[in-house]
C-alpha positions in Angstrom: -26.0 -16.3 -13.0 -24.8 -14.4 -9.9 -21.8 -12.1 -9.7 -19.3 -13.3 -7.1 -18.7 -10.7 -4.3 -15.9 -11.6 -1.9 -16.5 -11.3 1.8 -14.5 -8.6 3.6 -13.7 -11.1 6.3 -12.2 -13.5 3.7 -9.7 -11.0 2.2 -6.2 -12.1 3.0 -3.5 -9.5 2.9 0.1 -10.5 2.1 3.3 -8.6 2.8 5.6 -7.7 -0.1 9.2 -6.4 0.3 10.6 -4.2 -2.4 14.1 -2.8 -2.7 14.3 0.8 -4.1 18.0 0.4 -5.1 17.2 -2.4 -7.6 14.9 -0.7 -10.1 13.9 2.8 -11.3 11.4 4.9 -9.5 8.6 4.6 -12.0 8.7 0.8 -12.1 8.9 0.5 -8.4 5.9 2.8 -8.0 3.8 1.1 -10.6 4.6 -2.3 -9.1 3.8 -1.1 -5.6 0.5 0.5 -6.8 -0.5 -2.8 -8.5 0.0 -4.7 -5.2 -1.7 -2.0 -3.1 -4.8 -2.1 -5.4 -4.9 -5.9 -5.3 -4.9 -6.6 -9.0 -2.5 -9.6 -8.4 -5.4 -11.5 -6.7 -7.6 -13.9 -8.6 -10.8 -12.6 -7.0 -10.0 -8.9 -7.6 -13.0 -6.6 -7.5 -12.5 -2.9 -8.3 -14.9 -1.6 -5.6 -13.3 -3.6 -2.8 -10.0 -2.7 -1.0 -8.3 -6.1 -1.5 -4.7 -5.0 -1.7 -1.6 -6.2 0.1 0.9 -4.5 2.4 4.0 -3.2 0.6 7.3 -2.3 2.4 9.9 -0.4 0.4 13.5 -0.3 1.8 16.5 1.7 0.6 14.5 4.7 -0.3 17.6 6.8 -0.1 19.1 4.8 -3.0 16.2 5.3 -5.4 17.3 5.7 -9.0 15.8 7.9 -11.7 16.8 7.8 -15.4 18.0 10.6 -17.7 18.3 14.2 -16.2 15.5 13.8 -13.7 17.9 13.8 -10.8 18.8 17.4 -11.5 15.6 18.6 -13.3 12.7 17.0 -11.5 10.7 19.4 -9.3 7.9 18.7 -6.8 5.5 21.6 -6.6 2.7 22.3 -4.1 0.4 25.2 -3.2 -1.3 25.7 0.2 -4.1 27.8 -1.4 -3.1 31.0 0.3 -1.2 33.9 -1.3 2.5 33.2 -1.3 1.8 29.5 -0.5 3.6 28.1 -3.6 6.5 25.7 -2.8 9.0 24.0 -5.0 11.4 21.2 -3.9 13.9 19.6 -6.3 14.4 15.9 -6.5 18.0 16.2 -5.2 17.0 18.2 -2.1 14.0 15.9 -1.3 16.2 12.8 -1.6 18.6 14.4 1.0 15.9 15.5 3.4 13.0 13.0 3.1 13.7 10.2 0.6 10.6 8.4 1.7 8.4 11.1 0.3 9.7 10.6 -3.2 8.4 7.0 -3.4 5.1 8.0 -1.6 4.4 10.8 -4.1 5.1 8.5 -7.0 2.8 5.7 -5.7 0.2 8.3 -4.8 0.1 9.5 -8.4 -0.3 6.0 -9.7 -3.3 5.0 -7.5 -6.7 5.7 -8.9 -8.5 8.8 -7.6 -11.4 7.3 -5.6 -12.5 6.7 -2.0 -10.1 3.8 -1.5 -6.9 5.8 -2.3 -6.1 6.9 1.3 -6.7 3.4 2.7 -4.5 1.8 0.1 -1.8 4.4 0.7 -1.8 3.6 4.5 -0.6 0.1 3.6 2.6 1.5 1.9 5.5 1.6 4.3 8.7 3.3 3.1 12.0 3.0 4.9 15.0 5.2 4.0 17.7 2.6 5.1 18.2 -1.1 4.5 16.9 -2.3 7.8 13.3 -3.6 7.7 11.3 -2.7 10.9 8.4 -4.9 9.7 10.5 -8.1 9.5 8.3 -10.0 12.0 5.3 -9.6 9.6 7.2 -11.5 6.9 8.3 -14.3 9.3 4.7 -14.7 10.4 3.5 -15.7 6.9 
């Protein structure tokens, strides 16, 4: 019995539109990661990049539950002395609301060679207008 390996040329990528105002951040991120990985496809193979394109609108209106709006902190370090940075959820939602969703989806994707290619198919828009509308009409 042979194992079925899908052809790269036969992989069909769909476009999915998600509204960040309609559900909490964690659910939105896990659903987006699921679509980016391609687990919704019947011929899913873990070592192939089979995922779809995901467009998230209304990033400015993203919701979090509990006290996360005031207590959640995003930390990073450049590797150099004094390179530690902290940004609160509230401040990041005012300055770059797209980064909140991108960081949440980034954390939910598996750490492998396909991660950066999958993340490139995630488009996040702060407002309600969809600049990728022509992609949805061309289905």
